[in-house]
C-alpha angles and dihedrals in degrees: 000000000000097000132023092245089061089081092074100059090037090055091047092049094048092046095048091050090046086232108158092176093056091043092051091048088068088069135073115250090253097039125141126223128187116193130208094277096043100263105154123206119191107199144029093260093055091046089052095047094048092051093044088056090047094051091051099040115018106021109029108158093002122151125213123195115199121204127223108298125242111218126199113186116215099199119308100307106040136054142172115222123191130184136171115232138199120204132194131174103051114146129212123241086261090056096253123136114266125210125262121280136204133200149140129262122207117195126183112204135190128202111236132171092273093047136267119342131182112246096179139003137185126195119204129189118223112230103201114231094006132113100192144339126272124206119212139154087276092056136258122324137169114254139187119215105182118087110256119234124203 
């Protein structure tokens, strides 16, 4: 990648082609990746394998649309890139169509001799109208604490 922001269209392209190899190639060999439920992978191979499984099982035929990236340079050789995303085409464990989702990706990139490479990434779901999650005997659910005004 020639610029840090290039990670966003490259991610979108790899995802929409269900290309786990191309997706993993965006990352350093020793990169970290935290997904929306807190699964944490510690190298390019694990990132590739997890996404390959996802493309075959959870997201076959899915489409992700990435928004304009926000880039924060950290000196000359590091940057944080964030982008909102919208996803359609996920399927349930029973094989039924799931509803659309939205979230925010955060990538941390480092400039190396071959160009920019992601050294870590975190993917976060957006829970509309919620401020946090609450765990209870019934499971985890998004909640809102502030009183709502009309």
